[in-house]
Structure formats: structure tokens, C-alpha cells
Biopython code that builds the backbone (N, CA, C, O; Angstrom):
import numpy as np
from Bio.PDB.StructureBuilder import StructureBuilder

atoms = [
    (1, "MET", "N", (-4.966, -4.744, -52.532)),
    (1, "MET", "CA", (-3.553, -4.814, -52.392)),
    (1, "MET", "C", (-2.920, -3.553, -52.975)),
    (1, "MET", "O", (-3.287, -3.107, -54.062)),
    (2, "GLY", "N", (-1.993, -3.002, -52.261)),
    (2, "GLY", "CA", (-1.483, -1.663, -52.623)),
    (2, "GLY", "C", (-0.478, -1.710, -53.751)),
    (2, "GLY", "O", (-0.103, -2.767, -54.258)),
    (3, "ALA", "N", (-0.061, -0.509, -54.121)),
    (3, "ALA", "CA", (0.904, -0.320, -55.163)),
    (3, "ALA", "C", (2.324, -0.709, -54.568)),
    (3, "ALA", "O", (2.473, -0.836, -53.353)),
    (4, "ALA", "N", (3.275, -0.877, -55.399)),
    (4, "ALA", "CA", (4.576, -1.310, -54.970)),
    (4, "ALA", "C", (5.158, -0.385, -53.927)),
    (4, "ALA", "O", (5.808, -0.855, -52.993)),
    (5, "SER", "N", (4.945, 0.946, -54.053)),
    (5, "SER", "CA", (5.547, 1.887, -53.119)),
    (5, "SER", "C", (4.909, 1.774, -51.779)),
    (5, "SER", "O", (5.495, 2.260, -50.812)),
    (6, "GLU", "N", (3.733, 1.163, -51.627)),
    (6, "GLU", "CA", (3.026, 1.095, -50.371)),
    (6, "GLU", "C", (3.422, -0.199, -49.569)),
    (6, "GLU", "O", (3.104, -0.321, -48.386)),
    (7, "LYS", "N", (4.068, -1.080, -50.194)),
    (7, "LYS", "CA", (4.268, -2.370, -49.551)),
    (7, "LYS", "C", (5.327, -2.341, -48.488)),
    (7, "LYS", "O", (5.229, -3.047, -47.484)),
    (8, "CYS", "N", (6.342, -1.530, -48.699)),
    (8, "CYS", "CA", (7.381, -1.464, -47.675)),
    (8, "CYS", "C", (7.380, -0.082, -47.114)),
    (8, "CYS", "O", (7.225, 0.888, -47.857)),
    (9, "CYS", "N", (7.550, 0.041, -45.803)),
    (9, "CYS", "CA", (7.400, 1.366, -45.162)),
    (9, "CYS", "C", (8.737, 1.875, -44.713)),
    (9, "CYS", "O", (9.699, 1.116, -44.593)),
    (10, "ALA", "N", (8.800, 3.186, -44.460)),
    (10, "ALA", "CA", (10.049, 3.860, -44.077)),
    (10, "ALA", "C", (10.453, 3.342, -42.703)),
    (10, "ALA", "O", (11.653, 3.344, -42.428)),
    (11, "SER", "N", (9.616, 2.923, -41.862)),
    (11, "SER", "CA", (9.998, 2.480, -40.513)),
    (11, "SER", "C", (10.388, 1.022, -40.451)),
    (11, "SER", "O", (10.770, 0.536, -39.386)),
    (12, "CYS", "N", (10.300, 0.276, -41.613)),
    (12, "CYS", "CA", (10.691, -1.141, -41.600)),
    (12, "CYS", "C", (12.182, -1.257, -41.512)),
    (12, "CYS", "O", (12.921, -0.454, -42.081)),
    (13, "GLU", "N", (12.615, -2.251, -40.803)),
    (13, "GLU", "CA", (14.049, -2.636, -40.854)),
    (13, "GLU", "C", (14.335, -3.223, -42.204)),
    (13, "GLU", "O", (13.406, -3.596, -42.920)),
    (14, "PRO", "N", (15.622, -3.320, -42.587)),
    (14, "PRO", "CA", (15.990, -3.855, -43.916)),
    (14, "PRO", "C", (15.446, -5.246, -44.206)),
    (14, "PRO", "O", (15.201, -5.590, -45.362)),
    (15, "ASP", "N", (15.260, -6.027, -43.185)),
    (15, "ASP", "CA", (14.740, -7.389, -43.384)),
    (15, "ASP", "C", (13.246, -7.501, -43.087)),
    (15, "ASP", "O", (12.760, -8.588, -42.775)),
    (16, "GLU", "N", (12.509, -6.386, -43.182)),
    (16, "GLU", "CA", (11.067, -6.361, -42.924)),
    (16, "GLU", "C", (10.350, -5.730, -44.091)),
    (16, "GLU", "O", (10.886, -4.878, -44.800)),
    (17, "PHE", "N", (9.087, -6.187, -44.272)),
    (17, "PHE", "CA", (8.220, -5.602, -45.323)),
    (17, "PHE", "C", (6.807, -5.739, -44.862)),
    (17, "PHE", "O", (6.509, -6.476, -43.922)),
    (18, "ILE", "N", (5.904, -5.001, -45.552)),
    (18, "ILE", "CA", (4.515, -4.961, -45.178)),
    (18, "ILE", "C", (3.721, -5.760, -46.203)),
    (18, "ILE", "O", (3.933, -5.659, -47.411)),
    (19, "VAL", "N", (2.779, -6.575, -45.661)),
    (19, "VAL", "CA", (1.874, -7.345, -46.516)),
    (19, "VAL", "C", (0.418, -6.933, -46.189)),
    (19, "VAL", "O", (0.047, -6.901, -45.016)),
    (20, "GLU", "N", (-0.365, -6.634, -47.154)),
    (20, "GLU", "CA", (-1.738, -6.210, -46.909)),
    (20, "GLU", "C", (-2.682, -7.266, -47.481)),
    (20, "GLU", "O", (-2.650, -7.535, -48.682)),
    (21, "LEU", "N", (-3.510, -7.858, -46.646)),
    (21, "LEU", "CA", (-4.463, -8.884, -47.039)),
    (21, "LEU", "C", (-5.871, -8.416, -46.627)),
    (21, "LEU", "O", (-6.100, -8.001, -45.491)),
    (22, "ASP", "N", (-6.792, -8.498, -47.578)),
    (22, "ASP", "CA", (-8.129, -8.020, -47.415)),
    (22, "ASP", "C", (-9.075, -9.258, -47.475)),
    (22, "ASP", "O", (-9.179, -9.917, -48.509)),
    (23, "LYS", "N", (-9.738, -9.545, -46.373)),
    (23, "LYS", "CA", (-10.673, -10.704, -46.362)),
    (23, "LYS", "C", (-11.991, -10.375, -47.055)),
    (23, "LYS", "O", (-12.789, -11.270, -47.332)),
    (24, "GLY", "N", (-12.223, -9.074, -47.341)),
    (24, "GLY", "CA", (-13.452, -8.667, -48.027)),
    (24, "GLY", "C", (-14.662, -8.733, -47.126)),
    (24, "GLY", "O", (-14.533, -8.854, -45.908)),
    (25, "VAL", "N", (-15.833, -8.653, -47.720)),
    (25, "VAL", "CA", (-17.071, -8.614, -46.958)),
    (25, "VAL", "C", (-17.930, -9.871, -47.134)),
    (25, "VAL", "O", (-19.122, -9.861, -46.828)),
    (26, "SER", "N", (-17.334, -10.922, -47.614)),
    (26, "SER", "CA", (-18.057, -12.177, -47.854)),
    (26, "SER", "C", (-18.544, -12.767, -46.518)),
    (26, "SER", "O", (-17.890, -12.630, -45.484)),
    (27, "ASP", "N", (-19.702, -13.420, -46.571)),
    (27, "ASP", "CA", (-20.234, -14.107, -45.408)),
    (27, "ASP", "C", (-19.463, -15.404, -45.143)),
    (27, "ASP", "O", (-19.389, -15.870, -44.005)),
    (28, "SER", "N", (-18.901, -15.970, -46.186)),
    (28, "SER", "CA", (-18.150, -17.217, -46.002)),
    (28, "SER", "C", (-16.693, -16.835, -45.577)),
    (28, "SER", "O", (-16.162, -15.813, -46.011)),
    (29, "PRO", "N", (-16.086, -17.660, -44.743)),
    (29, "PRO", "CA", (-14.717, -17.375, -44.282)),
    (29, "PRO", "C", (-13.707, -17.417, -45.428)),
    (29, "PRO", "O", (-13.766, -18.285, -46.299)),
    (30, "VAL", "N", (-12.803, -16.482, -45.404)),
    (30, "VAL", "CA", (-11.771, -16.399, -46.422)),
    (30, "VAL", "C", (-10.450, -16.935, -45.777)),
    (30, "VAL", "O", (-10.054, -16.512, -44.691)),
    (31, "LYS", "N", (-9.833, -17.826, -46.454)),
    (31, "LYS", "CA", (-8.607, -18.429, -45.951)),
    (31, "LYS", "C", (-7.417, -17.511, -46.182)),
    (31, "LYS", "O", (-7.176, -17.029, -47.289)),
    (32, "LEU", "N", (-6.674, -17.285, -45.085)),
    (32, "LEU", "CA", (-5.434, -16.498, -45.186)),
    (32, "LEU", "C", (-4.379, -17.284, -45.958)),
    (32, "LEU", "O", (-3.647, -16.722, -46.773)),
    (33, "GLY", "N", (-4.309, -18.587, -45.696)),
    (33, "GLY", "CA", (-3.337, -19.414, -46.396)),
    (33, "GLY", "C", (-1.978, -19.447, -45.728)),
    (33, "GLY", "O", (-0.956, -19.680, -46.375)),
    (34, "LEU", "N", (-1.979, -19.204, -44.383)),
    (34, "LEU", "CA", (-0.737, -19.243, -43.654)),
    (34, "LEU", "C", (-0.860, -20.224, -42.501)),
    (34, "LEU", "O", (-1.742, -20.121, -41.648)),
    (35, "ASP", "N", (0.069, -21.189, -42.512)),
    (35, "ASP", "CA", (0.207, -22.163, -41.376)),
    (35, "ASP", "C", (1.281, -21.558, -40.485)),
    (35, "ASP", "O", (2.440, -21.455, -40.887)),
    (36, "VAL", "N", (0.894, -21.150, -39.253)),
    (36, "VAL", "CA", (1.847, -20.512, -38.341)),
    (36, "VAL", "C", (2.021, -21.306, -37.072)),
    (36, "VAL", "O", (1.186, -22.134, -36.707)),
    (37, "ASN", "N", (3.167, -21.023, -36.385)),
    (37, "ASN", "CA", (3.468, -21.637, -35.162)),
    (37, "ASN", "C", (3.557, -20.535, -34.107)),
    (37, "ASN", "O", (4.561, -19.827, -34.024)),
    (38, "PRO", "N", (2.510, -20.395, -33.310)),
    (38, "PRO", "CA", (2.455, -19.269, -32.301)),
    (38, "PRO", "C", (3.447, -19.460, -31.168)),
    (38, "PRO", "O", (3.693, -18.508, -30.428)),
    (39, "GLY", "N", (4.021, -20.618, -30.996)),
    (39, "GLY", "CA", (4.978, -20.787, -29.862)),
    (39, "GLY", "C", (6.412, -20.779, -30.253)),
    (39, "GLY", "O", (7.266, -20.934, -29.381)),
    (40, "ALA", "N", (6.751, -20.604, -31.534)),
    (40, "ALA", "CA", (8.137, -20.711, -31.966)),
    (40, "ALA", "C", (8.954, -19.453, -31.657)),
    (40, "ALA", "O", (10.164, -19.547, -31.453)),
    (41, "GLU", "N", (8.327, -18.295, -31.619)),
    (41, "GLU", "CA", (9.017, -17.019, -31.455)),
    (41, "GLU", "C", (8.299, -16.220, -30.397)),
    (41, "GLU", "O", (7.070, -16.266, -30.336)),
    (42, "VAL", "N", (9.011, -15.486, -29.559)),
    (42, "VAL", "CA", (8.400, -14.565, -28.614)),
    (42, "VAL", "C", (7.983, -13.329, -29.351)),
    (42, "VAL", "O", (8.813, -12.698, -30.005)),
    (43, "GLY", "N", (6.698, -12.950, -29.268)),
    (43, "GLY", "CA", (6.215, -11.753, -29.887)),
    (43, "GLY", "C", (6.084, -11.812, -31.375)),
    (43, "GLY", "O", (6.017, -10.782, -32.046)),
    (44, "ALA", "N", (6.047, -13.013, -31.896)),
    (44, "ALA", "CA", (5.940, -13.197, -33.345)),
    (44, "ALA", "C", (5.247, -14.494, -33.710)),
    (44, "ALA", "O", (5.170, -15.412, -32.893)),
    (45, "LEU", "N", (4.752, -14.575, -34.911)),
    (45, "LEU", "CA", (4.188, -15.832, -35.451)),
    (45, "LEU", "C", (5.123, -16.314, -36.521)),
    (45, "LEU", "O", (5.261, -15.644, -37.545)),
    (46, "ARG", "N", (5.782, -17.454, -36.339)),
    (46, "ARG", "CA", (6.627, -17.990, -37.373)),
    (46, "ARG", "C", (5.748, -18.693, -38.421)),
    (46, "ARG", "O", (4.863, -19.481, -38.089)),
    (47, "ILE", "N", (6.018, -18.387, -39.665)),
    (47, "ILE", "CA", (5.234, -19.026, -40.767)),
    (47, "ILE", "C", (5.882, -20.342, -41.148)),
    (47, "ILE", "O", (7.021, -20.393, -41.613)),
    (48, "ASN", "N", (5.110, -21.417, -40.933)),
    (48, "ASN", "CA", (5.562, -22.761, -41.326)),
    (48, "ASN", "C", (5.389, -23.037, -42.817)),
    (48, "ASN", "O", (6.204, -23.700, -43.457)),
    (49, "LYS", "N", (4.268, -22.486, -43.345)),
    (49, "LYS", "CA", (3.996, -22.794, -44.761)),
    (49, "LYS", "C", (2.938, -21.773, -45.300)),
    (49, "LYS", "O", (2.042, -21.321, -44.587)),
    (50, "VAL", "N", (3.110, -21.455, -46.589)),
    (50, "VAL", "CA", (2.100, -20.705, -47.295)),
    (50, "VAL", "C", (1.306, -21.719, -48.060)),
    (50, "VAL", "O", (1.842, -22.440, -48.902)),
    (51, "CYS", "N", (0.002, -21.777, -47.764)),
    (51, "CYS", "CA", (-0.810, -22.851, -48.298)),
    (51, "CYS", "C", (-2.113, -22.294, -48.927)),
    (51, "CYS", "O", (-3.199, -22.479, -48.378)),
    (52, "GLY", "N", (-1.988, -21.627, -50.057)),
    (52, "GLY", "CA", (-3.115, -21.091, -50.770)),
    (52, "GLY", "C", (-3.636, -19.814, -50.183)),
    (52, "GLY", "O", (-2.915, -19.083, -49.504)),
    (53, "GLY", "N", (-4.900, -19.546, -50.450)),
    (53, "GLY", "CA", (-5.631, -18.390, -49.873)),
    (53, "GLY", "C", (-5.030, -17.053, -50.270)),
    (53, "GLY", "O", (-4.385, -16.891, -51.305)),
    (54, "LEU", "N", (-5.286, -16.108, -49.378)),
    (54, "LEU", "CA", (-4.863, -14.707, -49.692)),
    (54, "LEU", "C", (-3.349, -14.567, -49.714)),
    (54, "LEU", "O", (-2.837, -13.753, -50.483)),
    (55, "ALA", "N", (-2.615, -15.314, -48.916)),
    (55, "ALA", "CA", (-1.174, -15.231, -48.884)),
    (55, "ALA", "C", (-0.578, -15.681, -50.220)),
    (55, "ALA", "O", (0.352, -15.043, -50.713)),
    (56, "GLU", "N", (-1.085, -16.755, -50.813)),
    (56, "GLU", "CA", (-0.585, -17.237, -52.092)),
    (56, "GLU", "C", (-0.897, -16.213, -53.189)),
    (56, "GLU", "O", (-0.081, -15.951, -54.072)),
    (57, "ARG", "N", (-2.096, -15.646, -53.105)),
    (57, "ARG", "CA", (-2.435, -14.566, -54.070)),
    (57, "ARG", "C", (-1.502, -13.387, -53.935)),
    (57, "ARG", "O", (-1.038, -12.833, -54.931)),
    (58, "TRP", "N", (-1.226, -13.000, -52.696)),
    (58, "TRP", "CA", (-0.232, -11.904, -52.454)),
    (58, "TRP", "C", (1.085, -12.273, -53.128)),
    (58, "TRP", "O", (1.644, -11.460, -53.864)),
    (59, "ASN", "N", (1.574, -13.446, -52.897)),
    (59, "ASN", "CA", (2.852, -13.880, -53.423)),
    (59, "ASN", "C", (2.859, -13.813, -54.991)),
    (59, "ASN", "O", (3.832, -13.375, -55.604)),
    (60, "ASP", "N", (1.770, -14.251, -55.581)),
    (60, "ASP", "CA", (1.667, -14.215, -57.037)),
    (60, "ASP", "C", (1.722, -12.773, -57.590)),
    (60, "ASP", "O", (2.323, -12.518, -58.633)),
    (61, "LEU", "N", (1.089, -11.859, -56.873)),
    (61, "LEU", "CA", (1.023, -10.451, -57.335)),
    (61, "LEU", "C", (2.223, -9.595, -56.882)),
    (61, "LEU", "O", (2.437, -8.499, -57.400)),
    (62, "ASN", "N", (3.000, -10.101, -55.916)),
    (62, "ASN", "CA", (4.113, -9.326, -55.346)),
    (62, "ASN", "C", (5.337, -10.161, -55.173)),
    (62, "ASN", "O", (5.773, -10.410, -54.049)),
    (63, "PRO", "N", (5.920, -10.614, -56.303)),
    (63, "PRO", "CA", (7.066, -11.543, -56.211)),
    (63, "PRO", "C", (8.299, -10.958, -55.482)),
    (63, "PRO", "O", (9.127, -11.695, -54.948)),
    (64, "GLU", "N", (8.394, -9.640, -55.477)),
    (64, "GLU", "CA", (9.534, -9.019, -54.734)),
    (64, "GLU", "C", (9.362, -8.990, -53.253)),
    (64, "GLU", "O", (10.326, -8.749, -52.526)),
    (65, "PHE", "N", (8.154, -9.230, -52.773)),
    (65, "PHE", "CA", (7.839, -9.289, -51.339)),
    (65, "PHE", "C", (7.069, -10.552, -50.989)),
    (65, "PHE", "O", (6.043, -10.504, -50.310)),
    (66, "LYS", "N", (7.585, -11.694, -51.467)),
    (66, "LYS", "CA", (6.899, -12.977, -51.200)),
    (66, "LYS", "C", (7.014, -13.354, -49.714)),
    (66, "LYS", "O", (8.054, -13.152, -49.086)),
    (67, "VAL", "N", (5.947, -13.892, -49.183)),
    (67, "VAL", "CA", (5.935, -14.464, -47.836)),
    (67, "VAL", "C", (6.383, -15.908, -48.003)),
    (67, "VAL", "O", (5.818, -16.645, -48.811)),
    (68, "ILE", "N", (7.418, -16.325, -47.228)),
    (68, "ILE", "CA", (7.938, -17.660, -47.350)),
    (68, "ILE", "C", (8.062, -18.368, -45.978)),
    (68, "ILE", "O", (8.001, -17.746, -44.918)),
    (69, "GLU", "N", (8.233, -19.660, -46.059)),
    (69, "GLU", "CA", (8.449, -20.423, -44.812)),
    (69, "GLU", "C", (9.615, -19.855, -44.053)),
    (69, "GLU", "O", (10.645, -19.518, -44.638)),
    (70, "GLY", "N", (9.456, -19.745, -42.728)),
    (70, "GLY", "CA", (10.462, -19.161, -41.873)),
    (70, "GLY", "C", (10.348, -17.704, -41.584)),
    (70, "GLY", "O", (10.968, -17.197, -40.648)),
    (71, "ASP", "N", (9.546, -17.004, -42.392)),
    (71, "ASP", "CA", (9.252, -15.560, -42.091)),
    (71, "ASP", "C", (8.471, -15.460, -40.813)),
    (71, "ASP", "O", (7.834, -16.434, -40.413)),
    (72, "CYS", "N", (8.492, -14.301, -40.143)),
    (72, "CYS", "CA", (7.757, -14.099, -38.901)),
    (72, "CYS", "C", (6.872, -12.882, -39.033)),
    (72, "CYS", "O", (7.285, -11.842, -39.546)),
    (73, "ILE", "N", (5.621, -13.034, -38.551)),
    (73, "ILE", "CA", (4.677, -11.870, -38.485)),
    (73, "ILE", "C", (5.012, -11.251, -37.115)),
    (73, "ILE", "O", (4.919, -11.917, -36.084)),
    (74, "VAL", "N", (5.406, -9.959, -37.123)),
    (74, "VAL", "CA", (5.795, -9.309, -35.880)),
    (74, "VAL", "C", (4.818, -8.199, -35.496)),
    (74, "VAL", "O", (4.903, -7.636, -34.405)),
    (75, "GLU", "N", (3.886, -7.889, -36.408)),
    (75, "GLU", "CA", (2.941, -6.808, -36.123)),
    (75, "GLU", "C", (1.677, -7.040, -37.002)),
    (75, "GLU", "O", (1.780, -7.417, -38.169)),
    (76, "VAL", "N", (0.540, -6.814, -36.429)),
    (76, "VAL", "CA", (-0.722, -6.910, -37.209)),
    (76, "VAL", "C", (-1.527, -5.628, -37.012)),
    (76, "VAL", "O", (-1.938, -5.322, -35.893)),
    (77, "ASN", "N", (-1.749, -4.892, -38.069)),
    (77, "ASN", "CA", (-2.516, -3.643, -38.014)),
    (77, "ASN", "C", (-1.933, -2.662, -37.008)),
    (77, "ASN", "O", (-2.685, -1.990, -36.303)),
    (78, "GLY", "N", (-0.636, -2.567, -36.928)),
    (78, "GLY", "CA", (0.026, -1.667, -36.000)),
    (78, "GLY", "C", (0.109, -2.128, -34.561)),
    (78, "GLY", "O", (0.627, -1.425, -33.693)),
    (79, "LEU", "N", (-0.406, -3.313, -34.324)),
    (79, "LEU", "CA", (-0.464, -3.877, -32.985)),
    (79, "LEU", "C", (0.643, -4.963, -32.781)),
    (79, "LEU", "O", (0.814, -5.850, -33.616)),
    (80, "VAL", "N", (1.351, -4.866, -31.696)),
    (80, "VAL", "CA", (2.344, -5.883, -31.369)),
    (80, "VAL", "C", (1.886, -6.527, -30.046)),
    (80, "VAL", "O", (1.127, -5.939, -29.276)),
    (81, "GLY", "N", (2.370, -7.743, -29.814)),
    (81, "GLY", "CA", (1.970, -8.447, -28.582)),
    (81, "GLY", "C", (2.585, -9.807, -28.561)),
    (81, "GLY", "O", (3.496, -10.113, -29.329)),
    (82, "ASP", "N", (2.077, -10.623, -27.670)),
    (82, "ASP", "CA", (2.572, -11.969, -27.720)),
    (82, "ASP", "C", (2.000, -12.707, -28.927)),
    (82, "ASP", "O", (1.071, -12.221, -29.573)),
    (83, "SER", "N", (2.550, -13.871, -29.228)),
    (83, "SER", "CA", (2.166, -14.560, -30.455)),
    (83, "SER", "C", (0.689, -14.943, -30.477)),
    (83, "SER", "O", (0.071, -14.938, -31.542)),
    (84, "ARG", "N", (0.119, -15.270, -29.340)),
    (84, "ARG", "CA", (-1.311, -15.630, -29.323)),
    (84, "ARG", "C", (-2.207, -14.423, -29.586)),
    (84, "ARG", "O", (-3.255, -14.553, -30.219)),
    (85, "GLU", "N", (-1.791, -13.231, -29.096)),
    (85, "GLU", "CA", (-2.546, -12.022, -29.416)),
    (85, "GLU", "C", (-2.493, -11.745, -30.926)),
    (85, "GLU", "O", (-3.512, -11.434, -31.544)),
    (86, "LEU", "N", (-1.276, -11.862, -31.519)),
    (86, "LEU", "CA", (-1.140, -11.640, -32.922)),
    (86, "LEU", "C", (-2.031, -12.604, -33.711)),
    (86, "LEU", "O", (-2.664, -12.201, -34.686)),
    (87, "LEU", "N", (-2.082, -13.839, -33.308)),
    (87, "LEU", "CA", (-2.908, -14.883, -33.980)),
    (87, "LEU", "C", (-4.380, -14.434, -33.869)),
    (87, "LEU", "O", (-5.117, -14.535, -34.850)),
    (88, "GLY", "N", (-4.809, -13.956, -32.731)),
    (88, "GLY", "CA", (-6.168, -13.479, -32.554)),
    (88, "GLY", "C", (-6.497, -12.352, -33.462)),
    (88, "GLY", "O", (-7.586, -12.303, -34.035)),
    (89, "PHE", "N", (-5.532, -11.399, -33.613)),
    (89, "PHE", "CA", (-5.726, -10.268, -34.541)),
    (89, "PHE", "C", (-5.907, -10.752, -35.990)),
    (89, "PHE", "O", (-6.729, -10.231, -36.743)),
    (90, "CYS", "N", (-5.105, -11.771, -36.349)),
    (90, "CYS", "CA", (-5.219, -12.327, -37.702)),
    (90, "CYS", "C", (-6.561, -12.969, -37.946)),
    (90, "CYS", "O", (-7.106, -12.879, -39.046)),
    (91, "LYS", "N", (-7.100, -13.618, -36.929)),
    (91, "LYS", "CA", (-8.404, -14.327, -37.069)),
    (91, "LYS", "C", (-9.570, -13.369, -37.151)),
    (91, "LYS", "O", (-10.542, -13.626, -37.863)),
    (92, "THR", "N", (-9.482, -12.245, -36.416)),
    (92, "THR", "CA", (-10.651, -11.341, -36.317)),
    (92, "THR", "C", (-10.644, -10.154, -37.274)),
    (92, "THR", "O", (-11.711, -9.628, -37.593)),
    (93, "GLY", "N", (-9.470, -9.714, -37.745)),
    (93, "GLY", "CA", (-9.366, -8.591, -38.602)),
    (93, "GLY", "C", (-9.883, -8.836, -40.006)),
    (93, "GLY", "O", (-9.646, -9.899, -40.581)),
    (94, "LYS", "N", (-10.572, -7.884, -40.550)),
    (94, "LYS", "CA", (-11.058, -7.995, -41.937)),
    (94, "LYS", "C", (-9.980, -7.586, -42.946)),
    (94, "LYS", "O", (-9.791, -8.254, -43.963)),
    (95, "VAL", "N", (-9.287, -6.502, -42.664)),
    (95, "VAL", "CA", (-8.158, -6.070, -43.469)),
    (95, "VAL", "C", (-6.942, -6.172, -42.591)),
    (95, "VAL", "O", (-6.890, -5.592, -41.507)),
    (96, "LEU", "N", (-5.963, -6.913, -43.065)),
    (96, "LEU", "CA", (-4.749, -7.137, -42.257)),
    (96, "LEU", "C", (-3.522, -6.481, -42.908)),
    (96, "LEU", "O", (-3.202, -6.686, -44.079)),
    (97, "ARG", "N", (-2.881, -5.704, -42.091)),
    (97, "ARG", "CA", (-1.603, -5.109, -42.507)),
    (97, "ARG", "C", (-0.532, -5.747, -41.620)),
    (97, "ARG", "O", (-0.366, -5.400, -40.450)),
    (98, "LEU", "N", (0.192, -6.704, -42.235)),
    (98, "LEU", "CA", (1.136, -7.514, -41.517)),
    (98, "LEU", "C", (2.576, -7.003, -41.726)),
    (98, "LEU", "O", (3.011, -6.807, -42.861)),
    (99, "ARG", "N", (3.282, -6.797, -40.657)),
    (99, "ARG", "CA", (4.728, -6.491, -40.762)),
    (99, "ARG", "C", (5.423, -7.859, -40.724)),
    (99, "ARG", "O", (5.309, -8.578, -39.731)),
    (100, "ILE", "N", (6.123, -8.214, -41.769)),
    (100, "ILE", "CA", (6.770, -9.485, -41.889)),
    (100, "ILE", "C", (8.284, -9.279, -41.725)),
    (100, "ILE", "O", (8.860, -8.380, -42.338)),
    (101, "ARG", "N", (8.912, -10.102, -40.911)),
    (101, "ARG", "CA", (10.334, -10.056, -40.719)),
    (101, "ARG", "C", (10.934, -11.289, -41.416)),
    (101, "ARG", "O", (10.546, -12.416, -41.108)),
    (102, "ARG", "N", (11.830, -11.096, -42.308)),
    (102, "ARG", "CA", (12.509, -12.156, -42.971)),
    (102, "ARG", "C", (13.582, -12.711, -42.020)),
    (102, "ARG", "O", (14.561, -12.019, -41.741)),
    (103, "CYS", "N", (13.420, -13.915, -41.530)),
    (103, "CYS", "CA", (14.321, -14.499, -40.624)),
    (103, "CYS", "C", (15.298, -15.392, -41.435)),
    (103, "CYS", "O", (14.948, -16.483, -41.884)),
    (104, "VAL", "N", (16.490, -14.895, -41.592)),
    (104, "VAL", "CA", (17.501, -15.582, -42.378)),
    (104, "VAL", "C", (18.366, -16.403, -41.446)),
    (104, "VAL", "O", (18.927, -15.907, -40.469)),
    (105, "ALA", "N", (18.454, -17.693, -41.790)),
    (105, "ALA", "CA", (19.360, -18.559, -41.011)),
    (105, "ALA", "C", (20.794, -18.188, -41.303)),
    (105, "ALA", "O", (21.179, -17.933, -42.444)),
    (106, "GLY", "N", (21.577, -18.166, -40.229)),
    (106, "GLY", "CA", (22.952, -17.668, -40.443)),
    (106, "GLY", "C", (23.974, -18.678, -40.074)),
    (106, "GLY", "O", (25.171, -18.418, -40.195)),
]
sb = StructureBuilder()
sb.init_structure("model")
sb.init_model(0)
sb.init_chain("A")
sb.init_seg("    ")
for serial, (resi, resn, name, xyz) in enumerate(atoms, 1):
    if name == "N":
        sb.init_residue(resn, " ", resi, " ")
    sb.init_atom(name, np.array(xyz, "f"), 0.0, 1.0, " ", f" {name:<3s}", serial, name[0])
structure = sb.get_structure()
């Protein structure tokens, strides 16, 4: 997980930030800890819940960039697409660089 200056990028919108999760090289599956709804948003994965795993660890180490319920994953490792493609990238990637959009109810 990167230093504080690496977490948010110059190309991010004000309500976006970057989360980096590394599944490592373990033979056993590593839990991301994100319950997502691939059908809730077009071109994004809406996060229903953070439930342990790498995401909870990220939140503990990066309180200023916590992933929370209602956030949307809009990009995975520089790739955008429909929500099912994004979900596939999350399942197959070893190191994930997620662009998260904070969806604020208005």
C-alpha cells in the first residue's frame, strides 16, 4: 500500500480517490472484503458493504481515504467498462488499483 501522496491522483475528480490492494502471491485466495452490486450503476460497481479482507485493512491504514458503503468502483487498473467487466478485473487481478468515486446522496 502506497504512501499518502500516492493514494490520490492528479486526474481524480474531487470526489474520487485511488485505493491499492495487493492480493500477494499466496496459493490460497485472498478476500477483498467488498460486497458489490454490479447492476446498481452503469459502468461502476456500487459497494454495498466493506466486510473484512484487504478493504478493511486499507481502511484501517488509510482513514482519510476509507472505502464506505455507497462508494462506486469506476476503474480497475486503468481499465473502465461495464460493471461485469470491472467485477471480472477485480476477481482476476493480483494487484488492484481501484478508482473509487464517493457517491454522496443529495
